[in-house]
C-alpha distance (Angstrom), angle and dihedral (degrees) to the residues before:
residue distance angle dihedral
X1 . . .
X2 3.76 . .
X3 3.79 118.2 .
X4 3.76 119.3 -144.2
X5 3.77 122.9 -150.2
X6 3.82 98.8 -174.0
X7 3.76 139.8 25.7
X8 3.82 88.1 -119.9
X9 3.81 89.6 64.6
X10 3.78 90.2 50.9
X11 3.81 92.0 47.5
X12 3.83 91.1 48.5
X13 3.80 92.3 51.8
X14 3.81 92.0 45.3
X15 3.80 90.4 51.2
X16 3.81 90.1 48.6
X17 3.81 91.9 50.0
X18 3.82 92.3 48.1
X19 3.80 91.0 51.1
X20 3.81 91.6 46.4
X21 3.79 89.5 50.3
X22 3.82 91.0 51.6
X23 3.81 91.3 48.8
X24 3.81 91.3 49.4
X25 3.81 90.3 49.6
X26 3.82 91.9 50.9
X27 3.82 90.8 48.1
X28 3.81 89.6 52.0
X29 3.80 90.6 50.4
X30 3.81 91.1 50.0
X31 3.81 91.4 49.0
X32 3.79 91.3 49.1
X33 3.80 91.9 50.2
X34 3.81 91.2 48.9
X35 3.81 90.0 50.0
X36 3.80 91.5 50.0
X37 3.81 91.2 50.6
X38 3.80 92.0 48.5
X39 3.80 92.4 49.1
X40 3.80 92.0 45.6
X41 3.81 91.6 50.0
X42 3.79 94.6 43.5
X43 3.79 97.1 47.2
X44 3.78 99.9 38.1
X45 3.82 113.0 131.9
X46 3.80 92.1 -115.4
X47 3.81 92.8 52.2
X48 3.80 92.1 46.4
X49 3.81 92.1 50.8
X50 3.80 92.7 44.1
X51 3.80 91.1 49.2
X52 3.79 92.1 49.4
X53 3.79 93.6 47.8
X54 3.80 91.6 46.3
X55 3.80 90.5 50.8
X56 3.81 92.4 50.4
X57 3.80 92.4 47.1
X58 3.80 91.3 48.2
X59 3.80 92.5 50.9
X60 3.81 92.0 46.2
X61 3.81 90.4 50.2
X62 3.80 92.7 49.3
X63 3.81 91.4 48.5
X64 3.79 90.4 49.5
X65 3.80 92.3 50.3
X66 3.80 92.6 46.6
X67 3.79 90.1 48.5
X68 3.82 90.9 51.5
X69 3.80 92.9 47.4
X70 3.78 98.6 43.5
X71 3.78 100.0 26.1
X72 3.78 95.9 -138.5
X73 3.77 111.7 -179.1
X74 3.76 126.1 -167.5
X75 3.77 114.7 -106.3
X76 3.77 118.7 -135.6
X77 3.76 117.2 -139.1
X78 3.78 128.2 -156.8
X79 3.81 89.5 -105.1
X80 3.79 91.2 62.3
X81 3.82 93.4 55.1
X82 3.82 92.2 63.5
């Protein structure tokens, strides 16, 4: 525990702690605003649609390439002929 010899020392430390508290509060506000912007940008309707379309196209492309390389054909069963 710190020992104080004068009221000036106490006042100086209190002023320092108040300023540090204000800085910490402003840093929290900045972090919150950055998080909001990131969430807003990430989950915007355009980004969600673009991500979904890109995922579908990627999977279709991979399936097409695999089909070309392996040559997998669909097999008809007797149930499908009915």
